[in-house]
Every structure is written in structure tokens, then in C-alpha cells.
N, C-alpha and C positions, 0 to 999 in steps of 0.2 A: 247085538249081531248084524253083522252085513250078508249081503246076498253071497258072497264067495266066504264065507268060513269067517271071515278077520273080526276082528273087535274096531269098533268105533271110539276112537280117540284124541278129543281136541280137533276134529275134522278130518284128520287122517285115518284111514283105511290101514290097520296094521291085522298083516295075515299073519297065520301060523307058519309059514317057512320063513318067518322074521323080513317079508317084505313088503312094500307099503304101495298102492295105489294114488294114483292124482285123479280130479276130475276137472275139466278144461273149466275155466269160468270165464274167458274172454279171448281178448287178444292184444296186443298190443300196437301203437301206431308210432311207427318212427318216419324220420327226414329221410333215410338212408331205406331207398326198395332193392338194393342189390349191398351183398356181402361187401365188393369192392369199394372203397372210402368210407364204410363204417370202423370206427375206431376200436382197437381192442378194449382200452379203457376209458373209463367216461371220465375222467380225471383231464384226461387227451381232451377234449371237446367239452367243457363245464358247460358253455352255451349252448350249447344242443338239449332239447326237453321233449321227450316222449309220452305219448299217455296210455295208461293201460284202459280196455272199454271192457267192463262185463256186461258178459248175455244178458240178452231183457229177462231172461227166467230168474234171475238175481234179484233181489231189491233193493233200492239203492241206499237203503236203511243200512246196511251192512257194512258200510263204510263212514258210516258215523262219529267223528269223531276223529276222523285219523289225519286229519289236520291239523293236529296237535303234535305230531311227532316228525322229526324231522328224515328218519328216511324209512324204508319200509323194502321189507327182504321178498322178492318175486321168485318162485320157483315157475319154469317152463322151460318147451322143448320148442327145438328149432323145427316146426313144422315143414319149413321149404327145402331144407337141407339135403341133397340128390344122396340117399343112400348108399353107401359102398364108397363116397367120395373123401371121407373124413380121414383126414392123415391116423395113423395109430401111433400111439406112443411108443418109446421104445430104447 
């Protein structure tokens, strides 16, 4: 059980209302400082590389063996996106 009443399963906090929460573990460094010029799909710019930088609170050993995989799924939030500026789908 976690502090908000949810159950921790495989590192994800599953709450009683079927929602889950994420905890920030780091940040992404990208060569694109602004949204303008940033490709929407990575396959458009395969030569561009970004880095995932873990916060110092996490031991480096948590990524041991990661190089054996060809892909990694990273769940993220755009923290610099101005609220209310995103287009609404419809």
C-alpha cells in the first residue's frame, strides 16, 4: 500500500479509482530548445540523439543491462508546454 491508498505494482502506483501516478525520475536533454523545428516523429531525424538524465537520488545501477535492448519506452510530461495553449482534438 502507498501513502495515497493505492497498491504499488511493478513500480506503478495503482489507485482505487483506476488511475495511477508517476514520479519524476529525471529529465531529457534534447538538441531542440524550442518546439519550433522539433520533428514530430523521430524517424524524420534519425541522426538526432537525446539523453535521459536520471536525478541523483536514483542509483546508476537501475539501468544496468539496459544496453542489451534496442528500444526503451519513456513516459513523460511536457513541463514547459504553456497550459491552455495545446490544441483540443475534435
